[in-house]
C-alpha positions as CSV (number, residue, x, y, z in Angstrom):
1,S,62.8,81.9,-213.2
2,P,65.5,84.1,-214.8
3,Y,62.8,86.2,-216.4
4,D,61.2,87.3,-213.1
5,F,63.5,90.3,-212.6
6,P,64.8,91.5,-216.0
7,V,67.6,93.6,-214.5
8,F,69.9,90.6,-214.4
9,Q,69.1,89.5,-217.9
10,A,68.2,86.0,-218.9
11,G,69.5,83.3,-221.3
12,P,73.0,82.0,-221.5
13,R,74.7,85.2,-220.3
14,V,73.1,86.0,-216.9
15,C,74.6,88.3,-214.4
16,L,77.2,86.5,-212.3
17,G,76.3,88.5,-209.2
18,M,72.6,87.9,-209.4
19,D,72.4,85.4,-206.6
20,M,74.5,87.5,-204.3
21,A,72.5,90.7,-205.1
22,I,69.2,89.0,-204.4
23,Y,70.6,87.5,-201.1
24,E,71.8,91.0,-200.0
25,A,68.4,92.6,-200.9
26,K,66.6,89.9,-198.8
27,L,69.0,90.3,-195.9
28,A,68.5,94.1,-196.0
29,A,64.7,93.8,-196.0
30,A,64.7,91.3,-193.2
31,T,67.0,93.4,-191.1
32,L,64.8,96.5,-191.6
33,L,61.7,94.6,-190.8
34,R,63.3,93.1,-187.7
35,D,64.6,96.4,-186.3
36,Y,62.0,98.9,-187.3
37,S,58.2,99.2,-187.5
38,F,56.7,101.4,-190.1
39,T,53.5,103.5,-190.0
40,L,51.9,105.6,-192.7
41,A,52.5,109.4,-192.4
42,P,49.5,111.4,-191.3
43,G,47.0,111.9,-194.1
44,E,48.7,109.3,-196.3
45,A,46.1,106.6,-195.9
46,E,43.4,108.7,-197.3
47,K,45.4,109.3,-200.5
48,I,45.9,105.6,-201.3
49,T,44.3,104.3,-204.5
50,Y,45.0,101.3,-206.7
51,S,46.4,101.9,-210.1
52,L,44.7,100.5,-213.2
53,M,47.7,98.5,-214.2
54,I,47.6,94.7,-214.5
55,T,49.6,94.3,-211.3
56,M,47.2,96.5,-209.3
57,S,50.0,98.5,-207.6
58,L,49.3,101.3,-205.1
59,C,49.2,104.9,-206.0
60,N,49.1,107.9,-203.6
61,N,47.1,110.3,-205.8
62,K,44.0,110.2,-208.0
63,E,46.0,111.0,-211.2
64,Q,48.1,107.8,-210.6
65,T,51.4,109.6,-211.2
66,S,53.1,108.6,-208.0
67,H,53.6,105.2,-206.4
68,E,55.5,106.5,-203.3
69,L,54.1,106.0,-199.8
70,N,55.4,108.2,-197.0
71,V,56.1,106.1,-194.0
72,I,57.5,106.9,-190.6
73,P,60.1,104.3,-189.3
74,S,60.4,103.8,-185.5
75,R,63.0,101.6,-183.9
76,R,61.6,98.5,-182.2
77,T,62.5,98.0,-178.6
78,K,64.6,94.9,-177.9
79,K,63.1,92.4,-175.5
80,A,65.5,91.1,-172.8
């Protein structure tokens, strides 16, 4: 649906580069997930709460002012 991600607008004048931008974002995410594994930073798991928003996003403090999670990336070893 063109209304899923409003950055590209909707209606008769949608962004011409929308399909390419979404493809590039998927490719970048797939490459990161293929080459790296991610673990939460020490002490980060205890701070996680769920926000009271309708989408139930994660927060990392009780005041629900931050939605950032600190992760530690580590390169995966390639299997021969």
